[in-house]
N, C-alpha and C positions, 0 to 999 in steps of 0.2 A: 560203629560207623553206620550211617543210614543213607539210603538213596530212595527218593520218592518222586513220583511224577507220572505223567501221561505220555512221555516222549514227544510232546508237542513240538513240531518243527525240528526235532533232532533226528537226522538221518544217519548219524554215525553211532557206533556202539558206545555204551556208557563205560564199558570195560576199558581200563587204562593201566599204565604201568603202576600208578599209585594204588589201584585196587589190588593188583597182583602183589605188590610190596606189603600192603596191609595184611593180606591173607598169609603171606610167608611169615609174618611176625605173629601169627595166631590171632589176629583181630577178626572178629565176626562182623559181617556186613549183612544187615537186614534190609528189606525193601518194602515200600508201601506203594502199591499201584493204584492210580486213579483212572478208572474206566470212564469213557465218554462216548456215547453213541453218535453224538452230533458235534459238529464243529462249533466252537465258541469264538467270539472275537479275538480272544487272547491265545487260541490254539488253532488257528485257521489251517495249519499244515499238520494237524493231528495224524499220527502214524499208528497203525495197528499192525505190528509185525506178524509174519506167518506163525500160526500156532497161538496167537494172542499175546497180549502184553504181560499177563501173569506168567506165562511160560517163558517169555523172553527174560524177565527178571530172574526166574528160577534157574535158567540155564546160563545167563551171562552176567548177572549183577551180584546176587547174594553169594555168600560163601563163608566158610569157617564153621567152627563148632556150634551146632544148634541154630544155624541160620534159617530164616523163614521169610516168606512173602505174605503180607496182608493185602487185602483188596478192598478199596472203597468203590462201591458199585457206581457212584457218580460223585460230583462235586459236593452235593448236599450231604452225603454220608461220610465225607472226609473227617469231620470232627469225631464221630463215633469210631471210625477206623483208627485214627491216630491214638485215641485213648486206649482202645483194645490192644494196639501194638505196644504202647508203653507199658501196659500191665503185663503183657507177655514177656517183654524184655526184662522187666524188674523181677518177674517170677523165675526167670532162668539165670539170674545172676549167680555167679559162683562166688561165694563169700570166702574170703581168706581168713584163716584163724587169726585172732588177735595175738600179738606178741607182747608180752609184758616184760619190760626190762627193769631189773632191780639194781 
């Protein structure tokens, strides 16, 4: 399960009953934070919570075994960050042993 963004215009926590339910089922939630120093037309109400957005995700969004937060320093670095995140997720997959039925 993934959560990504800059919290633009969102003044409520991302944490939800669905998140808690996913964690209770052993599902890992990773996060990708997009930092922005200036307001953009599409995020005019950009929020930077106390302690920073990365810390907010670390404390309120991610969870489960091996959960992590990746940071895109700006919107231009998002592409590189998402690739890095996908590689990290693939590298940490737990592979189930194959069962051969005869």
